[in-house]
C-alpha positions as CSV (number, residue, x, y, z in Angstrom):
1,X,-51.1,-65.3,47.8
2,X,-53.2,-64.1,50.6
3,X,-56.6,-65.4,49.3
4,X,-55.0,-68.8,48.9
5,X,-53.6,-68.7,52.5
6,X,-49.9,-68.8,51.3
7,X,-48.8,-65.4,52.7
8,X,-50.9,-62.6,54.2
9,X,-49.3,-59.5,55.8
10,X,-51.0,-57.8,58.6
11,X,-53.8,-55.5,57.2
12,X,-52.3,-52.3,58.8
13,X,-48.9,-53.0,57.1
14,X,-50.5,-53.9,53.7
15,X,-52.6,-50.7,53.8
16,X,-49.6,-48.6,54.8
17,X,-47.7,-49.9,51.8
18,X,-50.8,-49.2,49.5
19,X,-50.7,-45.6,50.8
20,X,-47.0,-45.4,50.2
21,X,-47.5,-46.5,46.6
22,X,-50.1,-43.8,46.1
23,X,-47.7,-41.2,47.6
24,X,-45.0,-42.4,45.2
25,X,-47.2,-42.1,42.2
26,X,-48.2,-38.5,43.1
27,X,-44.6,-37.5,43.8
28,X,-43.3,-39.1,40.6
29,X,-45.9,-37.2,38.6
30,X,-45.1,-33.9,40.2
31,X,-41.4,-34.5,39.7
32,X,-41.9,-35.2,36.0
33,X,-44.1,-32.1,35.7
34,X,-41.6,-29.7,37.2
35,X,-38.3,-31.1,36.0
36,X,-36.1,-28.3,34.9
37,X,-33.8,-30.2,32.6
38,X,-35.1,-31.5,29.3
39,X,-35.9,-35.2,29.2
40,X,-33.7,-37.3,26.9
41,X,-35.1,-40.2,25.0
42,X,-32.8,-42.6,26.8
43,X,-34.2,-41.4,30.2
44,X,-37.8,-42.0,28.9
45,X,-36.8,-45.5,27.8
46,X,-35.3,-46.3,31.2
47,X,-38.4,-45.1,32.9
48,X,-40.6,-47.2,30.6
49,X,-38.5,-50.2,31.4
50,X,-38.9,-49.9,35.1
51,X,-42.6,-48.9,34.9
52,X,-43.7,-52.6,34.5
53,X,-41.7,-53.6,37.6
54,X,-43.3,-50.8,39.6
55,X,-46.8,-51.6,38.3
56,X,-46.3,-55.2,39.2
57,X,-45.1,-54.4,42.7
58,X,-48.0,-52.0,43.2
59,X,-50.4,-54.6,41.9
60,X,-49.1,-57.1,44.4
61,X,-49.3,-54.6,47.2
62,X,-52.8,-53.6,46.3
63,X,-53.8,-57.2,45.8
64,X,-53.0,-57.8,49.5
65,X,-55.5,-55.0,50.4
66,X,-58.2,-56.6,48.2
67,X,-57.5,-60.0,49.7
68,X,-58.9,-58.9,53.1
69,X,-62.2,-58.1,51.4
70,X,-62.2,-61.6,49.9
71,X,-61.4,-63.2,53.2
72,X,-64.3,-61.3,54.8
73,X,-66.7,-62.6,52.1
74,X,-65.9,-66.2,53.2
75,X,-65.4,-67.8,49.8
76,X,-66.3,-71.4,49.5
77,X,-63.4,-73.8,49.2
78,X,-64.5,-75.4,45.9
79,X,-64.9,-72.1,44.0
80,X,-62.0,-70.0,45.3
81,X,-60.3,-69.8,41.8
82,X,-63.5,-68.8,40.1
83,X,-64.3,-66.3,42.8
84,X,-60.8,-64.9,42.7
85,X,-60.9,-64.5,38.9
86,X,-64.4,-63.0,39.1
87,X,-63.3,-60.5,41.7
88,X,-60.2,-59.5,39.8
89,X,-62.2,-59.1,36.6
90,X,-64.7,-56.9,38.5
91,X,-61.9,-54.7,39.8
92,X,-60.4,-54.3,36.4
93,X,-63.8,-53.5,34.8
94,X,-64.4,-50.9,37.6
95,X,-61.0,-49.3,36.9
96,X,-61.8,-49.1,33.1
97,X,-65.1,-47.5,33.9
98,X,-63.5,-44.9,36.1
99,X,-60.9,-44.2,33.3
100,X,-63.7,-44.0,30.7
101,X,-65.4,-41.4,32.9
102,X,-62.4,-39.3,33.9
103,X,-60.3,-39.2,30.7
104,X,-62.7,-37.2,28.7
105,X,-63.1,-34.8,31.6
106,X,-59.3,-34.4,32.0
107,X,-58.9,-34.0,28.2
108,X,-61.5,-31.3,28.2
109,X,-59.8,-29.6,31.2
110,X,-56.3,-29.8,29.6
111,X,-57.5,-28.1,26.4
112,X,-59.6,-25.5,28.2
113,X,-57.2,-24.7,31.0
114,X,-53.4,-25.0,31.5
115,X,-52.6,-28.7,31.2
116,X,-49.6,-28.5,33.6
117,X,-51.8,-26.8,36.2
118,X,-54.5,-29.4,35.9
119,X,-51.9,-32.2,36.1
120,X,-50.2,-30.6,39.1
121,X,-53.5,-30.3,41.0
122,X,-54.4,-33.9,40.2
123,X,-51.0,-35.2,41.2
124,X,-50.8,-33.1,44.4
125,X,-54.3,-34.4,45.3
126,X,-53.2,-38.0,44.8
127,X,-50.1,-37.3,46.9
128,X,-52.0,-35.7,49.7
129,X,-54.7,-38.4,49.7
130,X,-51.9,-41.0,50.0
131,X,-50.3,-39.0,52.9
132,X,-53.7,-38.9,54.7
133,X,-54.3,-42.6,54.2
134,X,-50.8,-43.4,55.4
135,X,-51.3,-41.3,58.5
136,X,-54.6,-43.0,59.2
137,X,-53.1,-46.5,58.8
138,X,-49.6,-46.1,60.3
139,X,-49.7,-43.1,62.7
140,X,-53.3,-43.0,63.9
141,X,-54.5,-46.6,63.7
């Protein structure tokens, strides 16, 4: 929407929402790790049903953040769709590369150490990074 000039929120607002989405992810992971009550199958199905909505909203929010990078590049009018698709493909490939590097490391750590502790540290790190990013964007611009 932003790269095409249809709608573009102010960068500070978009980046604050990106930080909030990261905070949400870390908090949700910590909540799931330390939940006292057993998780019922119906609860897991409900969470799975809403995950695609959350992932779509997060993608939209993060897309606004990436759109500012595209705007700074000054894409030529005639190739905006090709450039946009190439950029998105590059982002997705980069994410897959990061996953390919970190999943084996996390799997090793989960088997070598306490899986809950490793997950808690990773989730808390994500939550704290999101809080720092939000403070940088919203509180100390």
